[in-house]
Backbone as JSON Lines, residues from 0, in Angstrom:
{"i":0,"aa":"M","n":[0.81,-1.1,-0.11],"ca":[0.04,-0.17,-0.06],"c":[0.99,1.21,0.0]}
{"i":1,"aa":"I","n":[0.26,2.21,-0.66],"ca":[1.3,3.72,-0.66],"c":[0.41,4.48,0.18]}
{"i":2,"aa":"T","n":[0.8,5.61,1.1],"ca":[0.15,6.5,1.23],"c":[0.79,7.71,1.14]}
{"i":3,"aa":"V","n":[-0.2,8.7,0.98],"ca":[0.63,10.06,0.58],"c":[0.52,11.06,1.36]}
{"i":4,"aa":"E","n":[1.34,11.85,2.21],"ca":[1.2,12.72,3.24],"c":[0.45,14.04,2.45]}
{"i":5,"aa":"T","n":[-0.14,14.89,3.32],"ca":[-0.6,15.78,2.81],"c":[0.18,16.93,2.07]}
{"i":6,"aa":"Q","n":[1.22,17.59,2.6],"ca":[1.96,18.19,1.75],"c":[2.36,17.82,0.53]}
{"i":7,"aa":"P","n":[2.95,16.56,0.48],"ca":[3.26,16.08,-0.88],"c":[2.41,16.19,-1.84]}
{"i":8,"aa":"W","n":[1.15,15.81,-1.43],"ca":[-0.16,15.61,-2.23],"c":[-0.4,17.08,-2.76]}
{"i":9,"aa":"S","n":[-0.49,18.16,-1.99],"ca":[-0.59,19.43,-2.51],"c":[0.52,19.98,-3.53]}
{"i":10,"aa":"V","n":[1.71,19.47,-3.35],"ca":[2.98,19.69,-4.29],"c":[2.38,18.86,-5.75]}
{"i":11,"aa":"M","n":[1.94,17.71,-5.72],"ca":[1.62,17.08,-6.89],"c":[0.66,17.89,-7.69]}
{"i":12,"aa":"V","n":[-0.46,18.14,-6.86],"ca":[-1.82,18.71,-7.39],"c":[-1.54,20.32,-7.92]}
{"i":13,"aa":"D","n":[-0.55,21.05,-7.33],"ca":[-0.16,22.33,-7.69],"c":[0.55,22.21,-9.01]}
{"i":14,"aa":"H","n":[1.44,21.27,-9.06],"ca":[2.28,20.75,-10.28],"c":[1.45,20.72,-11.5]}
{"i":15,"aa":"A","n":[0.25,19.61,-11.21],"ca":[-0.45,19.24,-12.24],"c":[-1.39,20.26,-12.99]}
{"i":16,"aa":"Q","n":[-1.75,21.28,-12.02],"ca":[-2.7,22.23,-12.37],"c":[-1.93,23.51,-13.07]}
{"i":17,"aa":"A","n":[-0.65,23.71,-12.43],"ca":[0.03,24.55,-13.23],"c":[0.77,24.19,-14.63]}
{"i":18,"aa":"T","n":[0.74,22.83,-14.78],"ca":[1.41,22.59,-16.19],"c":[0.15,22.0,-17.13]}
{"i":19,"aa":"Y","n":[-1.22,21.91,-16.62],"ca":[-2.34,21.48,-17.49],"c":[-2.31,22.44,-18.72]}
{"i":20,"aa":"P","n":[-2.55,22.26,-19.76],"ca":[-2.87,20.81,-20.19],"c":[-2.09,19.84,-20.61]}
{"i":21,"aa":"N","n":[-0.54,20.23,-20.46],"ca":[0.66,19.32,-20.83],"c":[0.53,18.28,-19.66]}
{"i":22,"aa":"E","n":[1.59,17.21,-20.23],"ca":[2.02,16.27,-19.13],"c":[2.71,16.89,-18.03]}
{"i":23,"aa":"C","n":[2.72,16.56,-16.81],"ca":[3.81,16.91,-15.73],"c":[4.5,15.59,-15.45]}
{"i":24,"aa":"C","n":[5.57,15.87,-14.66],"ca":[6.07,14.87,-14.05],"c":[7.05,15.12,-12.81]}
{"i":25,"aa":"G","n":[7.4,14.27,-12.29],"ca":[8.21,14.67,-10.85],"c":[8.45,13.44,-10.22]}
{"i":26,"aa":"A","n":[8.95,13.42,-8.93],"ca":[9.44,12.32,-8.15],"c":[8.83,12.23,-6.76]}
{"i":27,"aa":"M","n":[8.26,11.1,-6.26],"ca":[7.74,11.07,-5.02],"c":[8.88,10.19,-4.31]}
{"i":28,"aa":"L","n":[9.29,10.68,-3.06],"ca":[10.18,10.5,-2.16],"c":[9.44,10.1,-0.72]}
{"i":29,"aa":"G","n":[10.08,9.05,-0.1],"ca":[9.61,8.66,0.92],"c":[10.29,7.76,1.76]}
{"i":30,"aa":"S","n":[9.31,6.66,2.38],"ca":[10.05,5.56,3.02],"c":[9.27,4.23,2.77]}
{"i":31,"aa":"I","n":[10.05,3.08,3.21],"ca":[9.19,1.9,2.8],"c":[9.81,1.01,4.33]}
{"i":32,"aa":"D","n":[8.57,0.39,4.86],"ca":[8.32,-0.06,5.89],"c":[7.64,-1.72,5.79]}
{"i":33,"aa":"G","n":[8.29,-2.41,5.44],"ca":[7.49,-3.86,4.96],"c":[6.97,-3.34,3.58]}
{"i":34,"aa":"D","n":[5.42,-3.77,3.58],"ca":[4.67,-3.74,2.39],"c":[3.83,-2.24,2.42]}
{"i":35,"aa":"V","n":[4.25,-1.41,3.16],"ca":[3.84,0.02,3.82],"c":[4.74,1.01,3.05]}
{"i":36,"aa":"K","n":[4.59,1.91,1.82],"ca":[5.3,2.81,1.5],"c":[4.66,4.1,1.49]}
{"i":37,"aa":"K","n":[5.21,5.02,2.26],"ca":[5.0,6.52,2.4],"c":[5.53,7.37,1.75]}
{"i":38,"aa":"V","n":[4.45,8.22,1.09],"ca":[5.37,9.48,0.37],"c":[5.45,10.58,1.22]}
{"i":39,"aa":"L","n":[6.78,10.93,1.59],"ca":[6.75,12.18,2.58],"c":[7.32,13.46,1.7]}
{"i":40,"aa":"K","n":[7.74,13.62,0.56],"ca":[8.11,14.72,0.07],"c":[7.83,14.44,-1.7]}
{"i":41,"aa":"A","n":[7.39,15.37,-2.25],"ca":[7.19,15.43,-4.1],"c":[8.06,16.23,-4.49]}
{"i":42,"aa":"V","n":[8.79,16.0,-5.65],"ca":[9.69,16.98,-6.28],"c":[8.95,17.1,-7.43]}
{"i":43,"aa":"A","n":[8.68,18.32,-7.87],"ca":[8.2,18.56,-9.12],"c":[9.48,18.7,-10.18]}
{"i":44,"aa":"I","n":[9.09,18.22,-11.26],"ca":[10.21,17.98,-12.34],"c":[9.72,18.69,-13.51]}
{"i":45,"aa":"E","n":[10.55,19.45,-14.28],"ca":[10.2,19.95,-15.71],"c":[10.22,18.99,-16.68]}
{"i":46,"aa":"N","n":[9.11,18.85,-17.54],"ca":[8.99,18.35,-18.72],"c":[9.95,18.99,-19.72]}
{"i":47,"aa":"S","n":[10.98,18.14,-20.12],"ca":[11.96,18.72,-20.9],"c":[11.8,18.04,-22.45]}
{"i":48,"aa":"Y","n":[10.59,17.51,-22.5],"ca":[10.09,17.13,-24.0],"c":[10.08,18.33,-25.06]}
{"i":49,"aa":"T","n":[10.77,18.5,-25.92],"ca":[10.69,19.41,-26.93],"c":[9.56,19.78,-27.92]}
{"i":50,"aa":"G","n":[8.88,18.59,-27.97],"ca":[7.64,18.34,-28.74],"c":[6.33,18.74,-28.04]}
{"i":51,"aa":"E","n":[5.66,18.23,-28.52],"ca":[3.83,18.45,-27.86],"c":[3.94,17.59,-26.76]}
{"i":52,"aa":"Q","n":[3.87,18.59,-25.61],"ca":[3.95,18.25,-24.31],"c":[2.49,17.86,-23.79]}
{"i":53,"aa":"G","n":[1.46,17.89,-24.4],"ca":[0.17,17.61,-24.07],"c":[0.18,16.07,-24.29]}
{"i":54,"aa":"A","n":[1.08,15.32,-25.02],"ca":[0.82,13.91,-25.1],"c":[1.95,13.16,-24.46]}
{"i":55,"aa":"R","n":[2.93,13.83,-24.43],"ca":[4.12,13.01,-24.03],"c":[5.14,13.73,-22.98]}
{"i":56,"aa":"Y","n":[5.94,13.29,-22.08],"ca":[6.62,13.74,-21.39],"c":[8.37,13.26,-21.35]}
{"i":57,"aa":"E","n":[9.31,13.98,-21.11],"ca":[10.8,13.56,-20.98],"c":[11.32,14.12,-19.87]}
{"i":58,"aa":"L","n":[12.23,13.48,-19.0],"ca":[12.8,13.98,-17.81],"c":[14.34,13.73,-18.11]}
{"i":59,"aa":"R","n":[15.01,14.67,-17.79],"ca":[16.58,15.07,-17.83],"c":[17.05,13.93,-16.99]}
{"i":60,"aa":"P","n":[18.13,13.35,-17.23],"ca":[18.81,12.44,-16.41],"c":[19.28,13.28,-15.15]}
{"i":61,"aa":"E","n":[19.66,14.49,-15.43],"ca":[20.37,15.04,-14.09],"c":[19.23,15.62,-13.12]}
{"i":62,"aa":"D","n":[18.35,15.82,-13.66],"ca":[16.67,15.93,-12.76],"c":[16.51,14.59,-11.91]}
{"i":63,"aa":"L","n":[16.61,13.56,-12.75],"ca":[16.29,12.62,-11.76],"c":[17.58,12.22,-10.71]}
{"i":64,"aa":"L","n":[18.83,12.61,-11.13],"ca":[20.08,12.2,-10.4],"c":[19.45,13.24,-8.96]}
{"i":65,"aa":"E","n":[19.34,14.09,-9.18],"ca":[18.96,15.55,-8.08],"c":[17.81,14.64,-7.29]}
{"i":66,"aa":"A","n":[16.85,14.62,-7.84],"ca":[15.75,13.81,-6.88],"c":[16.26,12.69,-6.39]}
{"i":67,"aa":"D","n":[17.07,11.75,-6.58],"ca":[17.69,10.66,-6.03],"c":[18.66,11.24,-4.76]}
{"i":68,"aa":"R","n":[19.08,12.28,-5.18],"ca":[20.27,13.09,-4.16],"c":[19.45,13.29,-2.88]}
{"i":69,"aa":"Q","n":[18.02,13.81,-3.38],"ca":[17.45,14.4,-2.06],"c":[16.8,13.23,-1.42]}
{"i":70,"aa":"A","n":[16.37,12.19,-2.08],"ca":[15.75,10.97,-1.11],"c":[16.81,10.47,-0.42]}
{"i":71,"aa":"R","n":[18.18,10.42,-0.79],"ca":[19.03,9.83,-0.03],"c":[19.35,10.49,1.18]}
{"i":72,"aa":"A","n":[19.12,11.95,1.09],"ca":[19.4,12.65,2.12],"c":[18.65,12.67,3.35]}
């Protein structure tokens, strides 16, 4: 089961609303305890796709690496 805390949920919803009608993307960071996964932080990531962003998204590797760095911190 995955639970999402209130603050990261707000980050995800705000990011989706700000980028609509284009695709939005990001990372969910948190903890795992057995079968329970908890999202404690959400990181909005820019859609770097250069074409029609309403139908597709693309992430830069350096953005994913930064999200991974934040997760490890």
